[in-house]
PQR file of N, CA, C, O and H, with PARSE charges and radii, in Angstrom:
ATOM      1  N   MET A   1     -15.700 -10.216   6.699 -0.4000 1.5000
ATOM      2  CA  MET A   1     -14.948  -9.900   5.497 -0.0000 2.0000
ATOM      3  C   MET A   1     -14.775 -11.192   4.705  0.5500 1.7000
ATOM      4  O   MET A   1     -14.425 -12.241   5.246 -0.5500 1.4000
ATOM      5  N   THR A   2     -15.031 -11.077   3.414 -0.4000 1.5000
ATOM      6  CA  THR A   2     -14.826 -12.223   2.536 -0.0000 2.0000
ATOM      7  C   THR A   2     -13.407 -12.182   1.966  0.5500 1.7000
ATOM      8  O   THR A   2     -12.698 -11.182   2.078 -0.5500 1.4000
ATOM      9  H   THR A   2     -15.315 -10.225   2.975  0.4000 1.0000
ATOM     10  N   ARG A   3     -13.022 -13.291   1.359 -0.4000 1.5000
ATOM     11  CA  ARG A   3     -11.708 -13.361   0.720 -0.0000 2.0000
ATOM     12  C   ARG A   3     -11.587 -12.292  -0.372  0.5500 1.7000
ATOM     13  O   ARG A   3     -10.548 -11.642  -0.494 -0.5500 1.4000
ATOM     14  H   ARG A   3     -13.598 -14.103   1.269  0.4000 1.0000
ATOM     15  N   GLN A   4     -12.636 -12.114  -1.154 -0.4000 1.5000
ATOM     16  CA  GLN A   4     -12.604 -11.126  -2.232 -0.0000 2.0000
ATOM     17  C   GLN A   4     -12.482  -9.705  -1.688  0.5500 1.7000
ATOM     18  O   GLN A   4     -11.787  -8.875  -2.275 -0.5500 1.4000
ATOM     19  H   GLN A   4     -13.479 -12.642  -1.054  0.4000 1.0000
ATOM     20  N   GLU A   5     -13.144  -9.422  -0.583 -0.4000 1.5000
ATOM     21  CA  GLU A   5     -13.024  -8.097   0.035 -0.0000 2.0000
ATOM     22  C   GLU A   5     -11.602  -7.858   0.540  0.5500 1.7000
ATOM     23  O   GLU A   5     -11.062  -6.761   0.398 -0.5500 1.4000
ATOM     24  H   GLU A   5     -13.709 -10.096  -0.107  0.4000 1.0000
ATOM     25  N   ALA A   6     -11.002  -8.889   1.128 -0.4000 1.5000
ATOM     26  CA  ALA A   6      -9.626  -8.759   1.616 -0.0000 2.0000
ATOM     27  C   ALA A   6      -8.654  -8.554   0.451  0.5500 1.7000
ATOM     28  O   ALA A   6      -7.726  -7.751   0.543 -0.5500 1.4000
ATOM     29  H   ALA A   6     -11.440  -9.780   1.243  0.4000 1.0000
ATOM     30  N   ILE A   7      -8.874  -9.277  -0.629 -0.4000 1.5000
ATOM     31  CA  ILE A   7      -8.030  -9.096  -1.820 -0.0000 2.0000
ATOM     32  C   ILE A   7      -8.188  -7.687  -2.370  0.5500 1.7000
ATOM     33  O   ILE A   7      -7.207  -7.050  -2.754 -0.5500 1.4000
ATOM     34  H   ILE A   7      -9.629  -9.929  -0.703  0.4000 1.0000
ATOM     35  N   HIS A   8      -9.416  -7.206  -2.407 -0.4000 1.5000
ATOM     36  CA  HIS A   8      -9.668  -5.839  -2.887 -0.0000 2.0000
ATOM     37  C   HIS A   8      -8.938  -4.819  -2.010  0.5500 1.7000
ATOM     38  O   HIS A   8      -8.300  -3.901  -2.526 -0.5500 1.4000
ATOM     39  H   HIS A   8     -10.213  -7.723  -2.095  0.4000 1.0000
ATOM     40  N   GLN A   9      -9.028  -4.974  -0.701 -0.4000 1.5000
ATOM     41  CA  GLN A   9      -8.350  -4.050   0.216 -0.0000 2.0000
ATOM     42  C   GLN A   9      -6.834  -4.143   0.069  0.5500 1.7000
ATOM     43  O   GLN A   9      -6.141  -3.128   0.143 -0.5500 1.4000
ATOM     44  H   GLN A   9      -9.546  -5.720  -0.281  0.4000 1.0000
ATOM     45  N   ALA A  10      -6.319  -5.343  -0.138 -0.4000 1.5000
ATOM     46  CA  ALA A  10      -4.871  -5.521  -0.336 -0.0000 2.0000
ATOM     47  C   ALA A  10      -4.415  -4.798  -1.596  0.5500 1.7000
ATOM     48  O   ALA A  10      -3.400  -4.101  -1.589 -0.5500 1.4000
ATOM     49  H   ALA A  10      -6.882  -6.168  -0.198  0.4000 1.0000
ATOM     50  N   ARG A  11      -5.167  -4.968  -2.669 -0.4000 1.5000
ATOM     51  CA  ARG A  11      -4.808  -4.293  -3.933 -0.0000 2.0000
ATOM     52  C   ARG A  11      -4.866  -2.778  -3.787  0.5500 1.7000
ATOM     53  O   ARG A  11      -3.988  -2.056  -4.259 -0.5500 1.4000
ATOM     54  H   ARG A  11      -5.992  -5.535  -2.674  0.4000 1.0000
ATOM     55  N   LYS A  12      -5.919  -2.317  -3.124 -0.4000 1.5000
ATOM     56  CA  LYS A  12      -6.080  -0.870  -2.931 -0.0000 2.0000
ATOM     57  C   LYS A  12      -4.910  -0.293  -2.129  0.5500 1.7000
ATOM     58  O   LYS A  12      -4.360   0.747  -2.491 -0.5500 1.4000
ATOM     59  H   LYS A  12      -6.632  -2.903  -2.741  0.4000 1.0000
ATOM     60  N   ALA A  13      -4.536  -0.958  -1.055 -0.4000 1.5000
ATOM     61  CA  ALA A  13      -3.420  -0.485  -0.227 -0.0000 2.0000
ATOM     62  C   ALA A  13      -2.106  -0.548  -1.012  0.5500 1.7000
ATOM     63  O   ALA A  13      -1.276   0.355  -0.908 -0.5500 1.4000
ATOM     64  H   ALA A  13      -4.983  -1.803  -0.760  0.4000 1.0000
ATOM     65  N   ALA A  14      -1.921  -1.610  -1.793 -0.4000 1.5000
ATOM     66  CA  ALA A  14      -0.697  -1.737  -2.592 -0.0000 2.0000
ATOM     67  C   ALA A  14      -0.610  -0.633  -3.648  0.5500 1.7000
ATOM     68  O   ALA A  14       0.467  -0.092  -3.897 -0.5500 1.4000
ATOM     69  H   ALA A  14      -2.596  -2.343  -1.877  0.4000 1.0000
ATOM     70  N   GLN A  15      -1.737  -0.304  -4.260 -0.4000 1.5000
ATOM     71  CA  GLN A  15      -1.746   0.766  -5.257 -0.0000 2.0000
ATOM     72  C   GLN A  15      -1.417   2.111  -4.618  0.5500 1.7000
ATOM     73  O   GLN A  15      -0.683   2.915  -5.194 -0.5500 1.4000
ATOM     74  H   GLN A  15      -2.612  -0.744  -4.057  0.4000 1.0000
ATOM     75  N   ARG A  16      -1.957   2.350  -3.439 -0.4000 1.5000
ATOM     76  CA  ARG A  16      -1.664   3.607  -2.738 -0.0000 2.0000
ATOM     77  C   ARG A  16      -0.194   3.652  -2.331  0.5500 1.7000
ATOM     78  O   ARG A  16       0.441   4.703  -2.423 -0.5500 1.4000
ATOM     79  H   ARG A  16      -2.553   1.697  -2.972  0.4000 1.0000
ATOM     80  N   ALA A  17       0.353   2.522  -1.882 -0.4000 1.5000
ATOM     81  CA  ALA A  17       1.771   2.464  -1.515 -0.0000 2.0000
ATOM     82  C   ALA A  17       2.649   2.748  -2.734  0.5500 1.7000
ATOM     83  O   ALA A  17       3.649   3.460  -2.640 -0.5500 1.4000
ATOM     84  H   ALA A  17      -0.162   1.668  -1.808  0.4000 1.0000
ATOM     85  N   GLU A  18       2.267   2.191  -3.862 -0.4000 1.5000
ATOM     86  CA  GLU A  18       3.021   2.428  -5.102 -0.0000 2.0000
ATOM     87  C   GLU A  18       2.981   3.905  -5.494  0.5500 1.7000
ATOM     88  O   GLU A  18       3.994   4.472  -5.903 -0.5500 1.4000
ATOM     89  H   GLU A  18       1.455   1.613  -3.939  0.4000 1.0000
ATOM     90  N   ALA A  19       1.815   4.518  -5.368 -0.4000 1.5000
ATOM     91  CA  ALA A  19       1.683   5.935  -5.705 -0.0000 2.0000
ATOM     92  C   ALA A  19       2.559   6.791  -4.794  0.5500 1.7000
ATOM     93  O   ALA A  19       3.204   7.734  -5.253 -0.5500 1.4000
ATOM     94  H   ALA A  19       0.992   4.057  -5.036  0.4000 1.0000
ATOM     95  N   LEU A  20       2.581   6.464  -3.509 -0.4000 1.5000
ATOM     96  CA  LEU A  20       3.410   7.231  -2.578 -0.0000 2.0000
ATOM     97  C   LEU A  20       4.897   7.008  -2.840  0.5500 1.7000
ATOM     98  O   LEU A  20       5.699   7.931  -2.691 -0.5500 1.4000
ATOM     99  H   LEU A  20       2.058   5.698  -3.136  0.4000 1.0000
ATOM    100  N   ALA A  21       5.266   5.799  -3.225 -0.4000 1.5000
ATOM    101  CA  ALA A  21       6.670   5.533  -3.560 -0.0000 2.0000
ATOM    102  C   ALA A  21       7.101   6.362  -4.760  0.5500 1.7000
ATOM    103  O   ALA A  21       8.203   6.909  -4.783 -0.5500 1.4000
ATOM    104  H   ALA A  21       4.615   5.049  -3.346  0.4000 1.0000
ATOM    105  N   SER A  22       6.228   6.454  -5.756 -0.4000 1.5000
ATOM    106  CA  SER A  22       6.534   7.278  -6.940 -0.0000 2.0000
ATOM    107  C   SER A  22       6.650   8.748  -6.560  0.5500 1.7000
ATOM    108  O   SER A  22       7.537   9.457  -7.034 -0.5500 1.4000
ATOM    109  H   SER A  22       5.332   6.009  -5.738  0.4000 1.0000
ATOM    110  N   LEU A  23       5.744   9.192  -5.701 -0.4000 1.5000
ATOM    111  CA  LEU A  23       5.790  10.583  -5.257 -0.0000 2.0000
ATOM    112  C   LEU A  23       7.073  10.868  -4.480  0.5500 1.7000
ATOM    113  O   LEU A  23       7.722  11.889  -4.704 -0.5500 1.4000
ATOM    114  H   LEU A  23       5.023   8.616  -5.316  0.4000 1.0000
ATOM    115  N   ALA A  24       7.436   9.977  -3.577 -0.4000 1.5000
ATOM    116  CA  ALA A  24       8.674  10.157  -2.802 -0.0000 2.0000
ATOM    117  C   ALA A  24       9.887  10.183  -3.724  0.5500 1.7000
ATOM    118  O   ALA A  24      10.819  10.959  -3.509 -0.5500 1.4000
ATOM    119  H   ALA A  24       6.908   9.148  -3.395  0.4000 1.0000
ATOM    120  N   GLU A  25       9.875   9.344  -4.742 -0.4000 1.5000
ATOM    121  CA  GLU A  25      10.985   9.322  -5.705 -0.0000 2.0000
ATOM    122  C   GLU A  25      11.088  10.655  -6.447  0.5500 1.7000
ATOM    123  O   GLU A  25      12.183  11.186  -6.636 -0.5500 1.4000
ATOM    124  H   GLU A  25       9.118   8.714  -4.917  0.4000 1.0000
ATOM    125  N   ARG A  26       9.945  11.187  -6.863 -0.4000 1.5000
ATOM    126  CA  ARG A  26       9.960  12.492  -7.546 -0.0000 2.0000
ATOM    127  C   ARG A  26      10.443  13.592  -6.615  0.5500 1.7000
ATOM    128  O   ARG A  26      11.243  14.439  -7.013 -0.5500 1.4000
ATOM    129  H   ARG A  26       9.056  10.756  -6.710  0.4000 1.0000
ATOM    130  N   TYR A  27       9.960  13.584  -5.377 -0.4000 1.5000
ATOM    131  CA  TYR A  27      10.362  14.607  -4.417 -0.0000 2.0000
ATOM    132  C   TYR A  27      11.850  14.506  -4.072  0.5500 1.7000
ATOM    133  O   TYR A  27      12.494  15.512  -3.776 -0.5500 1.4000
ATOM    134  H   TYR A  27       9.310  12.896  -5.054  0.4000 1.0000
ATOM    135  N   ALA A  28      12.381  13.305  -4.112 -0.4000 1.5000
ATOM    136  CA  ALA A  28      13.798  13.117  -3.785 -0.0000 2.0000
ATOM    137  C   ALA A  28      14.715  13.815  -4.782  0.5500 1.7000
ATOM    138  O   ALA A  28      15.850  14.163  -4.454 -0.5500 1.4000
ATOM    139  H   ALA A  28      11.858  12.487  -4.353  0.4000 1.0000
ATOM    140  N   THR A  29      14.223  14.017  -5.990 -0.4000 1.5000
ATOM    141  CA  THR A  29      15.044  14.669  -7.012 -0.0000 2.0000
ATOM    142  C   THR A  29      14.761  16.167  -7.130  0.5500 1.7000
ATOM    143  O   THR A  29      15.362  16.855  -7.954 -0.5500 1.4000
ATOM    144  H   THR A  29      13.302  13.735  -6.256  0.4000 1.0000
ATOM    145  N   HIS A  30      13.847  16.661  -6.307 -0.4000 1.5000
ATOM    146  CA  HIS A  30      13.498  18.076  -6.330 -0.0000 2.0000
ATOM    147  C   HIS A  30      14.136  18.759  -5.124  0.5500 1.7000
ATOM    148  O   HIS A  30      13.846  18.388  -3.987 -0.5500 1.4000
ATOM    149  H   HIS A  30      13.359  16.101  -5.637  0.4000 1.0000
ATOM    150  N   PRO A  31      14.992  19.742  -5.346 -0.5600 1.5000
ATOM    151  CA  PRO A  31      15.731  20.358  -4.244  0.2800 2.0000
ATOM    152  C   PRO A  31      14.862  21.012  -3.160  0.5500 1.7000
ATOM    153  O   PRO A  31      15.270  21.073  -2.000 -0.5500 1.4000
ATOM    154  N   ASP A  32      13.697  21.489  -3.520 -0.4000 1.5000
ATOM    155  CA  ASP A  32      12.846  22.159  -2.542 -0.0000 2.0000
ATOM    156  C   ASP A  32      11.906  21.212  -1.798  0.5500 1.7000
ATOM    157  O   ASP A  32      11.210  21.632  -0.874 -0.5500 1.4000
ATOM    158  H   ASP A  32      13.366  21.439  -4.462  0.4000 1.0000
ATOM    159  N   LEU A  33      11.881  19.966  -2.183 -0.4000 1.5000
ATOM    160  CA  LEU A  33      10.908  19.042  -1.603 -0.0000 2.0000
ATOM    161  C   LEU A  33      11.546  17.871  -0.851  0.5500 1.7000
ATOM    162  O   LEU A  33      10.846  16.936  -0.461 -0.5500 1.4000
ATOM    163  H   LEU A  33      12.446  19.624  -2.934  0.4000 1.0000
ATOM    164  N   HIS A  34      12.839  17.910  -0.647 -0.4000 1.5000
ATOM    165  CA  HIS A  34      13.523  16.816   0.064 -0.0000 2.0000
ATOM    166  C   HIS A  34      12.923  16.553   1.438  0.5500 1.7000
ATOM    167  O   HIS A  34      12.880  15.407   1.886 -0.5500 1.4000
ATOM    168  H   HIS A  34      13.408  18.670  -0.963  0.4000 1.0000
ATOM    169  N   HIS A  35      12.466  17.588   2.101 -0.4000 1.5000
ATOM    170  CA  HIS A  35      11.938  17.433   3.457 -0.0000 2.0000
ATOM    171  C   HIS A  35      10.645  16.607   3.501  0.5500 1.7000
ATOM    172  O   HIS A  35      10.244  16.151   4.572 -0.5500 1.4000
ATOM    173  H   HIS A  35      12.501  18.519   1.736  0.4000 1.0000
ATOM    174  N   LYS A  36      10.001  16.415   2.370 -0.4000 1.5000
ATOM    175  CA  LYS A  36       8.755  15.646   2.327 -0.0000 2.0000
ATOM    176  C   LYS A  36       8.978  14.165   2.019  0.5500 1.7000
ATOM    177  O   LYS A  36       8.056  13.360   2.147 -0.5500 1.4000
ATOM    178  H   LYS A  36      10.326  16.786   1.500  0.4000 1.0000
ATOM    179  N   VAL A  37      10.180  13.808   1.619 -0.4000 1.5000
ATOM    180  CA  VAL A  37      10.444  12.432   1.186 -0.0000 2.0000
ATOM    181  C   VAL A  37      10.238  11.433   2.321  0.5500 1.7000
ATOM    182  O   VAL A  37       9.534  10.440   2.137 -0.5500 1.4000
ATOM    183  H   VAL A  37      10.929  14.462   1.515  0.4000 1.0000
ATOM    184  N   THR A  38      10.828  11.668   3.475 -0.4000 1.5000
ATOM    185  CA  THR A  38      10.748  10.704   4.576 -0.0000 2.0000
ATOM    186  C   THR A  38       9.317  10.449   5.030  0.5500 1.7000
ATOM    187  O   THR A  38       8.922   9.288   5.129 -0.5500 1.4000
ATOM    188  H   THR A  38      11.400  12.475   3.624  0.4000 1.0000
ATOM    189  N   PRO A  39       8.517  11.487   5.314 -0.5600 1.5000
ATOM    190  CA  PRO A  39       7.148  11.177   5.752  0.2800 2.0000
ATOM    191  C   PRO A  39       6.311  10.471   4.688  0.5500 1.7000
ATOM    192  O   PRO A  39       5.476   9.628   5.016 -0.5500 1.4000
ATOM    193  N   ILE A  40       6.525  10.806   3.429 -0.4000 1.5000
ATOM    194  CA  ILE A  40       5.774  10.146   2.360 -0.0000 2.0000
ATOM    195  C   ILE A  40       6.213   8.695   2.236  0.5500 1.7000
ATOM    196  O   ILE A  40       5.379   7.804   2.077 -0.5500 1.4000
ATOM    197  H   ILE A  40       7.203  11.491   3.162  0.4000 1.0000
ATOM    198  N   ALA A  41       7.511   8.455   2.307 -0.4000 1.5000
ATOM    199  CA  ALA A  41       8.023   7.085   2.239 -0.0000 2.0000
ATOM    200  C   ALA A  41       7.537   6.261   3.425  0.5500 1.7000
ATOM    201  O   ALA A  41       7.214   5.083   3.270 -0.5500 1.4000
ATOM    202  H   ALA A  41       8.188   9.178   2.436  0.4000 1.0000
ATOM    203  N   GLU A  42       7.483   6.861   4.595 -0.4000 1.5000
ATOM    204  CA  GLU A  42       6.989   6.148   5.776 -0.0000 2.0000
ATOM    205  C   GLU A  42       5.514   5.793   5.623  0.5500 1.7000
ATOM    206  O   GLU A  42       5.099   4.692   5.986 -0.5500 1.4000
ATOM    207  H   GLU A  42       7.745   7.818   4.721  0.4000 1.0000
ATOM    208  N   ALA A  43       4.733   6.704   5.096 -0.4000 1.5000
ATOM    209  CA  ALA A  43       3.307   6.418   4.854 -0.0000 2.0000
ATOM    210  C   ALA A  43       3.160   5.289   3.836  0.5500 1.7000
ATOM    211  O   ALA A  43       2.307   4.414   3.987 -0.5500 1.4000
ATOM    212  H   ALA A  43       5.070   7.598   4.801  0.4000 1.0000
ATOM    213  N   GLY A  44       3.985   5.316   2.816 -0.4000 1.5000
ATOM    214  CA  GLY A  44       3.959   4.246   1.823 -0.0000 2.0000
ATOM    215  C   GLY A  44       4.326   2.906   2.429  0.5500 1.7000
ATOM    216  O   GLY A  44       3.762   1.874   2.063 -0.5500 1.4000
ATOM    217  H   GLY A  44       4.677   6.026   2.694  0.4000 1.0000
ATOM    218  N   SER A  45       5.268   2.923   3.354 -0.4000 1.5000
ATOM    219  CA  SER A  45       5.665   1.690   4.031 -0.0000 2.0000
ATOM    220  C   SER A  45       4.522   1.124   4.874  0.5500 1.7000
ATOM    221  O   SER A  45       4.303  -0.087   4.901 -0.5500 1.4000
ATOM    222  H   SER A  45       5.726   3.761   3.651  0.4000 1.0000
ATOM    223  N   VAL A  46       3.803   2.000   5.553 -0.4000 1.5000
ATOM    224  CA  VAL A  46       2.652   1.556   6.340 -0.0000 2.0000
ATOM    225  C   VAL A  46       1.594   0.942   5.416  0.5500 1.7000
ATOM    226  O   VAL A  46       1.004  -0.088   5.741 -0.5500 1.4000
ATOM    227  H   VAL A  46       3.981   2.984   5.530  0.4000 1.0000
ATOM    228  N   LEU A  47       1.362   1.567   4.286 -0.4000 1.5000
ATOM    229  CA  LEU A  47       0.381   1.024   3.347 -0.0000 2.0000
ATOM    230  C   LEU A  47       0.838  -0.307   2.755  0.5500 1.7000
ATOM    231  O   LEU A  47       0.013  -1.187   2.511 -0.5500 1.4000
ATOM    232  H   LEU A  47       1.841   2.404   4.022  0.4000 1.0000
ATOM    233  N   ALA A  48       2.124  -0.464   2.525 -0.4000 1.5000
ATOM    234  CA  ALA A  48       2.638  -1.752   2.046 -0.0000 2.0000
ATOM    235  C   ALA A  48       2.427  -2.831   3.107  0.5500 1.7000
ATOM    236  O   ALA A  48       2.048  -3.956   2.784 -0.5500 1.4000
ATOM    237  H   ALA A  48       2.794   0.251   2.723  0.4000 1.0000
ATOM    238  N   ASP A  49       2.671  -2.490   4.366 -0.4000 1.5000
ATOM    239  CA  ASP A  49       2.407  -3.431   5.460 -0.0000 2.0000
ATOM    240  C   ASP A  49       0.926  -3.787   5.519  0.5500 1.7000
ATOM    241  O   ASP A  49       0.566  -4.941   5.752 -0.5500 1.4000
ATOM    242  H   ASP A  49       2.979  -1.575   4.629  0.4000 1.0000
ATOM    243  N   THR A  50       0.078  -2.799   5.310 -0.4000 1.5000
ATOM    244  CA  THR A  50      -1.367  -3.023   5.310 -0.0000 2.0000
ATOM    245  C   THR A  50      -1.762  -3.960   4.169  0.5500 1.7000
ATOM    246  O   THR A  50      -2.588  -4.853   4.353 -0.5500 1.4000
ATOM    247  H   THR A  50       0.370  -1.862   5.121  0.4000 1.0000
ATOM    248  N   ALA A  51      -1.180  -3.757   3.012 -0.4000 1.5000
ATOM    249  CA  ALA A  51      -1.458  -4.637   1.873 -0.0000 2.0000
ATOM    250  C   ALA A  51      -1.057  -6.070   2.190  0.5500 1.7000
ATOM    251  O   ALA A  51      -1.798  -7.004   1.882 -0.5500 1.4000
ATOM    252  H   ALA A  51      -0.508  -3.031   2.863  0.4000 1.0000
ATOM    253  N   ARG A  52       0.109  -6.251   2.802 -0.4000 1.5000
ATOM    254  CA  ARG A  52       0.558  -7.595   3.181 -0.0000 2.0000
ATOM    255  C   ARG A  52      -0.385  -8.226   4.201  0.5500 1.7000
ATOM    256  O   ARG A  52      -0.671  -9.421   4.129 -0.5500 1.4000
ATOM    257  H   ARG A  52       0.710  -5.493   3.051  0.4000 1.0000
ATOM    258  N   ALA A  53      -0.865  -7.431   5.143 -0.4000 1.5000
ATOM    259  CA  ALA A  53      -1.785  -7.947   6.158 -0.0000 2.0000
ATOM    260  C   ALA A  53      -3.098  -8.402   5.515  0.5500 1.7000
ATOM    261  O   ALA A  53      -3.599  -9.482   5.828 -0.5500 1.4000
ATOM    262  H   ALA A  53      -0.633  -6.460   5.201  0.4000 1.0000
ATOM    263  N   PHE A  54      -3.652  -7.586   4.623 -0.4000 1.5000
ATOM    264  CA  PHE A  54      -4.885  -7.981   3.953 -0.0000 2.0000
ATOM    265  C   PHE A  54      -4.667  -9.206   3.069  0.5500 1.7000
ATOM    266  O   PHE A  54      -5.554 -10.051   2.956 -0.5500 1.4000
ATOM    267  H   PHE A  54      -3.245  -6.709   4.370  0.4000 1.0000
ATOM    268  N   ALA A  55      -3.506  -9.307   2.448 -0.4000 1.5000
ATOM    269  CA  ALA A  55      -3.214 -10.487   1.630 -0.0000 2.0000
ATOM    270  C   ALA A  55      -3.154 -11.739   2.505  0.5500 1.7000
ATOM    271  O   ALA A  55      -3.637 -12.799   2.104 -0.5500 1.4000
ATOM    272  H   ALA A  55      -2.785  -8.620   2.540  0.4000 1.0000
ATOM    273  N   ALA A  56      -2.573 -11.625   3.682 -0.4000 1.5000
ATOM    274  CA  ALA A  56      -2.517 -12.754   4.609 -0.0000 2.0000
ATOM    275  C   ALA A  56      -3.922 -13.135   5.087  0.5500 1.7000
ATOM    276  O   ALA A  56      -4.244 -14.316   5.209 -0.5500 1.4000
ATOM    277  H   ALA A  56      -2.181 -10.764   4.008  0.4000 1.0000
ATOM    278  N   ILE A  57      -4.741 -12.135   5.352 -0.4000 1.5000
ATOM    279  CA  ILE A  57      -6.121 -12.396   5.748 -0.0000 2.0000
ATOM    280  C   ILE A  57      -6.851 -13.124   4.611  0.5500 1.7000
ATOM    281  O   ILE A  57      -7.555 -14.106   4.847 -0.5500 1.4000
ATOM    282  H   ILE A  57      -4.479 -11.175   5.253  0.4000 1.0000
ATOM    283  N   ALA A  58      -6.679 -12.642   3.396 -0.4000 1.5000
ATOM    284  CA  ALA A  58      -7.335 -13.266   2.240 -0.0000 2.0000
ATOM    285  C   ALA A  58      -6.905 -14.716   2.097  0.5500 1.7000
ATOM    286  O   ALA A  58      -7.724 -15.585   1.798 -0.5500 1.4000
ATOM    287  H   ALA A  58      -6.106 -11.845   3.204  0.4000 1.0000
ATOM    288  N   GLN A  59      -5.638 -14.976   2.307 -0.4000 1.5000
ATOM    289  CA  GLN A  59      -5.121 -16.342   2.182 -0.0000 2.0000
ATOM    290  C   GLN A  59      -5.728 -17.251   3.246  0.5500 1.7000
ATOM    291  O   GLN A  59      -5.957 -18.434   2.994 -0.5500 1.4000
ATOM    292  H   GLN A  59      -4.972 -14.270   2.550  0.4000 1.0000
ATOM    293  N   ALA A  60      -5.986 -16.713   4.415 -0.4000 1.5000
ATOM    294  CA  ALA A  60      -6.525 -17.514   5.504 -0.0000 2.0000
ATOM    295  C   ALA A  60      -8.034 -17.762   5.378  0.5500 1.7000
ATOM    296  O   ALA A  60      -8.560 -18.705   5.971 -0.5500 1.4000
ATOM    297  H   ALA A  60      -5.800 -15.752   4.619  0.4000 1.0000
ATOM    298  N   LEU A  61      -8.721 -16.925   4.614 -0.4000 1.5000
ATOM    299  CA  LEU A  61     -10.172 -17.062   4.476 -0.0000 2.0000
ATOM    300  C   LEU A  61     -10.509 -18.126   3.422  0.5500 1.7000
ATOM    301  O   LEU A  61      -9.760 -18.338   2.469 -0.5500 1.4000
ATOM    302  H   LEU A  61      -8.294 -16.159   4.133  0.4000 1.0000
ATOM    303  N   PRO A  62     -11.639 -18.778   3.617 -0.5600 1.5000
ATOM    304  CA  PRO A  62     -12.053 -19.758   2.615  0.2800 2.0000
ATOM    305  C   PRO A  62     -12.508 -19.079   1.335  0.5500 1.7000
ATOM    306  O   PRO A  62     -12.990 -17.946   1.349 -0.5500 1.4000
ATOM    307  N   GLU A  63     -12.347 -19.795   0.225 -0.4000 1.5000
ATOM    308  CA  GLU A  63     -12.832 -19.269  -1.048 -0.0000 2.0000
ATOM    309  C   GLU A  63     -14.349 -19.327  -1.035  0.5500 1.7000
ATOM    310  O   GLU A  63     -14.949 -20.277  -0.532 -0.5500 1.4000
ATOM    311  H   GLU A  63     -11.956 -20.716   0.213  0.4000 1.0000
ATOM    312  N   THR A  64     -14.949 -18.298  -1.594 -0.4000 1.5000
ATOM    313  CA  THR A  64     -16.408 -18.272  -1.705 -0.0000 2.0000
ATOM    314  C   THR A  64     -16.760 -18.082  -3.165  0.5500 1.7000
ATOM    315  O   THR A  64     -15.998 -17.492  -3.931 -0.5500 1.4000
ATOM    316  H   THR A  64     -14.462 -17.527  -2.002  0.4000 1.0000
ATOM    317  N   GLU A  65     -17.900 -18.577  -3.536 -0.4000 1.5000
ATOM    318  CA  GLU A  65     -18.349 -18.408  -4.918 -0.0000 2.0000
ATOM    319  C   GLU A  65     -19.025 -17.053  -5.072  0.5500 1.7000
ATOM    320  O   GLU A  65     -19.722 -16.587  -4.171 -0.5500 1.4000
ATOM    321  H   GLU A  65     -18.519 -19.056  -2.914  0.4000 1.0000
ATOM    322  N   ALA A  66     -18.813 -16.432  -6.217 -0.4000 1.5000
ATOM    323  CA  ALA A  66     -19.383 -15.095  -6.472 -0.0000 2.0000
ATOM    324  C   ALA A  66     -20.795 -15.158  -6.743  0.5500 1.7000
ATOM    325  O   ALA A  66     -21.426 -14.128  -6.978 -0.5500 1.4000
ATOM    326  H   ALA A  66     -18.248 -16.810  -6.949  0.4000 1.0000
TER
END
């Protein structure tokens, strides 16, 4: 894995985490969907952790020229 690939994966995971956070927020205000908030928020948390891990990997890898 190159630094650029790790950065790409970090961004992708962060975007997915953001989307799930928005979805959980919308579901939290909907009376019929409260039961879905916790699992969606937990999935978003895992994706945020994944984004942080890929960012750490990217930081540890040497820069390469494109």
